[in-house]
N, C-alpha and C positions, 0 to 999 in steps of 0.2 A: 374494507380495502379491496379493490379489484385491480387486475392488471392483465396486460397482453404482452406476450413474448414472441418475437420473430427470430428464427434461427436460419443461418446459412453456414454450411460446413462442407468443405472440399478437402479436408486433411486426409492424408493417406493412411494415418494410423491415429486412433483415439488417444492412446497413452504415450506413444513415442513418435509424434509427427515429425517428418523431415521435409514435407512439401505440402502446399495447399494453404487455404485460409479458413478463418472461422469468424462469424459475426453474430453477436447476441444483442438484439435491440429490445429494450423493455420499456413499456409505458405503464404507469401505475397511478391510480387515483384513490385517495382516502378521504372520508368524511367523518366528522365527529358525530356522536350519538344524536345531537340535536340538529344536525345538518346546518349549523351556523359557522362552519369553518372546516378546514382540512388542508390537503396538500396535493400537488401534482408532481410526478417524478418522471424523468426521462433518463435513460442510461444506454450507453453504447460500449461494447467490449469487442474489439477487433484484434485478431491475431493472424500473423502471416509467417509461414515457414518456407525456407528455401535451402536446397542443398548447397554445400560449400566444400568442394573437393572430396577427397576419399574419406568416407565414414565420419563426416562432420556436416553440420548445418547451422544456419542462423535462424533465430526466432525473434519476432518483434511483437510487441503488444501496446495498444493504446486503449485506455479505459477512462471514459469521461462520463460524468453524471451530474445532474442538477435537480434540486427540489425547489419548487415554488409553493410557499404557504399562502393561504388566503382566508378571508372571512373574519368575523369578530373573534373567533376562537381557533386560531391556526394551531394545528397539532400534527407532528410527524413522529410516529412511534419509532423506538430504537431499532426495531427489526427492519425498518425501511431506510434508515440513515446509512451514510457512507462512512467507512473507516479506511485507514491506510497504515501500512507498516506490517512487517512480518515476512515469513518465508515465501509467501506468494504475492508480495506487494513490493514496497520500497524496502529493500533488504538491509539497509543501514540502521533500521529501527525495529523494535519489537512490535508485536501485534497491537494495533490500536494506539501506538505511541504518537501518531501524527494527527494534529488538529490545529488549524489556525483559528484562534478565538481570543477575545479580549481577556485581560487578567481580571481576577475577582475584585469586586468592590466591597471591602469589608467595613463593618460598622465603625463609626468614629471612636466609640469607647475603647476600641482595641489599641488606640494610641497611648494607652496608659502603661504602667509598669507591667501589668498582667499581659497586656497586648504584646509586649516584647517577646514573651514566650509562646503566646497563643497564635500570633499571626503566621509564623512559618508552618505550624501544624495545620491550621485552617486553610492556608493557601495550597498545601500539598493535597489535602482532602478534596478541595474544590477542583484542582487540576485533574485529579484522578477521576472524579465523577464526570467531568467534561469529556475526558478521554474515552471513557466507557460509553458515554451517550452517543458519540458519533456526530457527524456533521451533515450539512445540507448540500455539499458539493464535493466532488472528487476529481482529480486529474492524476493519472498514472501512465507513464511512458517508460517502456523497458526494451532493451535489446540484449540478446543472450547468444553466445557462441557455445555450441555443444559438439563434443568430439569424443569418439571412442579412443581409449588410451592404447589398446593392444589389438592386434589382428593375428593371433598365434594359431598354429595348426591345432585342431581339436584332438590332439594325441594323448592328452592327460587331463585329469580332473582339474589340476592347477591351471593349465592353459585355458580351460573352459571358464573357470571362475575369473581369471584375469581379463578375459575377453568381455566380461560384463561391466567393466569399470569405465565410467565416463567422466570427462572433465567439463566444467561449465564456467564460463566467465561472463559477467553481466554488468550492465549499467542501468540504474533505475532513477527516475526523476518523478516527483509528484508530491501530493499532499491531500488531506481532507480539509474542508473549509466550513467554518461558521456554525456555532452552536445554535444561534438564532439570529435573525436579521436585525433585531432591535438592539440587543446587547453588542453585537459586532458591526454596527452600522458604519463605523469609521474604517472598517477593514473591507467592506464590500465594494471593491473597485478593481479595475484591471491591474493597476500597478501593484496592489497588495497581493493579488493572486500570483503574479509572476515573481515578485520578490520573495515569496514564501514557498517556492517550489524547492523542496528538499532534494538533495542529490547524493547518491551513493554508488560505489563500485565494489565488486567483490568477485569471489570465485568459490567453487565447490567441487566436491567429488561425489559421484553417484554409483550405486551398484544396481544394475538393471534387474527388474522383476517383471512379471506379466502386467503389473499395474503401474509401470513407470519406475523410475529409479528411487531407491532409498538414498537420500542425499543429505550431506552435511556441508555447510559452507558458511561464509561470513560476508557481511557488508561493511564497508568503511565509509563514513560520512565525509565526503569531500566538500559538501556545502550544507551547513547545519543552521537552519533558521529557527530551530526549536529551542536549543539551549545556548545559542551564541547570538551575538549582536554585532553590527557594524562589520568591519573588515575581518574579524576573527571567525566569521561564518565560513570563510574559505580556508581550506586545509593548509595552504602555504603560509598563513598568518597565525598559526597556532602550533604548539608542540603536539606530537603524536601521543595520544593516551589510549588506554584500554577502553575508556568510555566512548571512543569514536568507532569501536568495533562492536558489531552485533552478530552473534552466532545463531545458526538455525539448523534444525533437524526436521526433515519432512519426507513424506512419501509422494512420489509423482513429480512431474515437472511443475515449475511455478506457473506456466501457462502453455 
């Protein structure tokens, strides 16, 4: 595997940016050992920061990537695949929880009495393995409002600590796509990509450090194409449950 990365960065601060932009463009090519197959990968990660009034700012991110497999033995290693979900991604879901892929096709003998017990277990194992493997495409779009909570005189230790507290409110949309193009052939189309864009909103609190904030927050699934179907994907067509919330603890801004 070989790759080329191009960087553009005008942010005013690496860990706590409030203005400027950042672009990471990566091209990657991988070949199998016998050179009879492989993959090509292209990825764009763009971030834009702009001030918004006193001691606050907006941050935006768009992350898009796609992998094309080729040859008689197409192969994309897990390390080069895309994942979505978690504290630095679509925050309504946990790390690697998002992947658009076809359900498992289990053997016909599992339709027996034994299958009634085995099928749910095997389906969960298969889903977990797919989730960990990652996908061949990704779309992530995020907007975040960041504001310092206090601006107190530095006359005491308490005031100094309170001045380090930040509020963050965010909107995230995106997903990772396709375990492989053969298994997921019915899903590889523009309509499927748009229909499966997961969406979440949330908020968090952070305590500023030299490496960015130590932050805790949650994301709420307002559109859930992972565990819901039909109209219940939208939050207004289903009751609020704890399963629609995902909590995160992380160091540094999400982007």
